[in-house]
C-alpha positions in Angstrom: 85.8 213.0 73.4 84.6 211.4 76.7 83.4 214.1 79.1 84.9 213.3 82.5 83.6 214.4 85.9 85.9 214.1 89.0 84.3 213.8 92.4 86.3 215.1 95.3 85.9 216.0 99.0 89.3 217.5 100.0 92.6 218.6 98.7 92.4 217.0 95.3 95.9 215.6 94.8 94.6 212.9 92.5 92.6 215.5 90.6 95.8 217.4 90.1 97.5 214.3 88.7 94.6 214.1 86.2 94.8 217.8 85.4 98.6 217.5 84.8 98.0 214.4 82.6 95.5 216.3 80.5 97.8 219.3 80.1 100.5 216.9 78.8 98.1 215.3 76.3 98.0 212.0 78.2 94.2 211.7 78.6 93.6 210.5 75.0 90.0 211.0 73.8 89.0 212.5 77.2 88.5 215.9 78.7 87.9 216.8 82.4 84.5 218.6 82.0 83.6 219.1 85.6 84.8 218.8 89.2 82.0 218.1 91.8 82.8 218.5 95.5 80.9 217.1 98.5 81.7 220.2 100.4 82.2 223.9 99.8 85.7 225.3 100.2 87.5 222.1 99.2 91.0 223.0 97.9 90.2 220.7 94.9 87.8 223.3 93.7 90.7 225.9 93.6 92.7 223.4 91.6 89.9 223.1 89.1 89.4 226.9 88.9 93.1 227.4 88.2 92.9 224.8 85.4 89.8 226.4 83.9 87.5 223.5 84.8 84.0 224.2 86.0 83.5 223.3 89.7 80.2 222.5 91.4 79.3 221.8 95.0 76.8 219.0 95.9 77.2 219.2 99.6 76.6 216.1 101.7 75.3 218.2 104.6 72.4 219.5 102.5 70.9 216.1 102.1 69.2 213.8 104.7 70.9 210.7 103.4 73.7 209.4 101.1 70.9 208.2 98.8 69.5 211.7 98.3 73.0 213.1 97.7 73.7 210.3 95.2 70.4 211.1 93.3 71.4 214.8 93.2 74.9 213.9 91.9 73.4 211.7 89.2 71.1 214.4 88.1 74.0 216.9 87.8 76.2 214.4 85.9 73.4 213.7 83.4 72.8 217.5 83.0 76.5 217.9 82.3 76.5 215.0 79.7 79.2 213.1 81.6 80.5 209.8 80.2 83.0 208.8 82.9 82.9 209.5 86.6 86.2 209.4 88.6 86.2 209.2 92.4 89.4 211.0 93.6 89.3 211.2 97.3 85.5 211.3 97.4 84.7 210.5 101.1 81.1 209.3 100.9 79.5 206.0 100.0 77.4 206.4 96.9 74.2 204.3 96.7 73.2 202.0 93.8 71.6 204.9 91.8 75.1 205.9 90.7 76.2 202.5 89.6 72.9 202.0 87.8 73.4 205.3 86.0 77.0 204.6 85.1 77.6 200.9 84.8 81.3 200.2 84.3 81.8 203.9 83.9 82.9 204.9 87.4 86.6 204.6 88.4 88.1 204.7 91.9 91.7 204.7 93.0 92.4 202.9 96.3 95.8 203.2 98.1 96.5 199.4 98.5 96.7 196.3 96.4 93.1 195.1 96.5 91.9 192.7 97.9 94.3 193.7 100.7 93.4 196.5 103.1 90.2 197.6 101.4 86.4 197.8 102.0 84.4 199.7 104.5 86.6 201.7 106.9 89.7 201.5 104.8 90.4 205.0 103.6 93.2 207.6 103.8 95.9 207.1 106.4 94.0 204.1 107.9 95.0 202.0 104.9 98.7 202.6 105.4 98.4 202.2 109.2 96.9 198.8 108.7 99.5 197.8 106.1 102.4 198.7 108.4 100.8 197.1 111.4 100.3 193.8 109.4 104.0 193.8 108.3 103.5 193.4 104.6 106.6 194.1 102.5 104.8 195.5 99.5 101.8 197.7 99.1 100.6 200.0 96.3 97.5 201.3 94.6 94.6 199.9 92.6 92.3 201.5 90.1 89.0 199.7 89.7 85.5 200.0 88.4 83.0 200.9 91.1 80.1 198.6 91.9 77.8 198.4 94.8 80.5 196.8 97.1 83.0 199.2 98.6 86.3 198.6 96.7 84.8 195.5 95.2 84.6 196.3 91.5 86.7 194.8 88.7 90.4 195.8 88.8 91.8 197.8 85.9 95.4 198.6 87.0 97.6 198.0 90.0 101.1 199.2 90.8 103.3 197.9 93.7 105.3 200.1 96.1 107.9 198.7 98.5 107.6 199.4 102.2 110.9 200.7 103.6 112.4 200.4 107.0 111.3 203.3 109.2 108.2 204.1 107.1 105.4 206.0 108.9 101.8 206.0 107.6 102.5 209.5 106.4 105.7 208.7 104.5 104.1 205.6 103.0 101.0 207.5 102.0 103.1 210.1 100.1 105.2 207.5 98.3 102.1 205.4 97.3 100.6 208.6 95.8 103.7 209.6 94.0 104.8 206.2 92.7 101.4 204.6 92.1 98.2 206.5 92.4 99.3 209.5 90.3 100.7 207.1 87.7 97.9 204.6 87.2 94.8 206.8 87.7 95.5 208.9 84.5 96.5 205.7 82.7 93.2 204.0 83.5 91.2 207.1 82.6 92.9 207.4 79.3 92.4 203.7 78.5 88.7 204.1 79.3 88.3 207.1 77.1 90.1 205.3 74.2 87.6 202.4 74.5 90.3 200.0 75.3 88.7 198.4 78.4 86.3 195.5 78.4 84.8 193.8 81.4 83.8 190.1 81.6 82.7 189.3 85.2 85.6 190.3 87.4 88.1 190.3 84.6 89.1 193.6 82.8 90.9 193.2 79.5 93.0 195.9 78.0 93.0 196.1 74.2 96.2 196.9 72.4 96.5 200.4 71.0 95.6 200.5 67.3 
């Protein structure tokens, strides 16, 4: 079983999607072993507690830099014998120590179809505001491996969501979560834990289920 750590900063809606998938037996060969929050009091920690998952706080404010926080996170993940790291609404840029410690073993979900509306500054509602302002007709979500470039790692899964007349950033955000993020994030985690993902440069191949 691959031991999974989910890194969070806030409410933990994507964490909840993973918890639900685990409860339904959809995280094949994987178990959520820990939830690590960048701040105390995050509601995601309550979700973890309700599900019987150990929660830990590695608070950004306790460190002088993102690098020092990253180093502390890596040390904790190694202590917990983690095999897969999932960023689920984690609101801080991790430095290269994390990527070096977990090459092609960190997943992130982004609320757009990368390479559109991604990179530095594109997070949360900002992504949906930009998509609506640009006038695109389709948006969605992407699960990708994490490398040293924000939102720049190899793409694992994507799912499209239509933009509807009268959409607001808030309504679009909710629909992208429900129709895309909460669907493809558990799928990608399960594929990783089954050993069905292989990476060649930017290309991620998915092996057929045996």
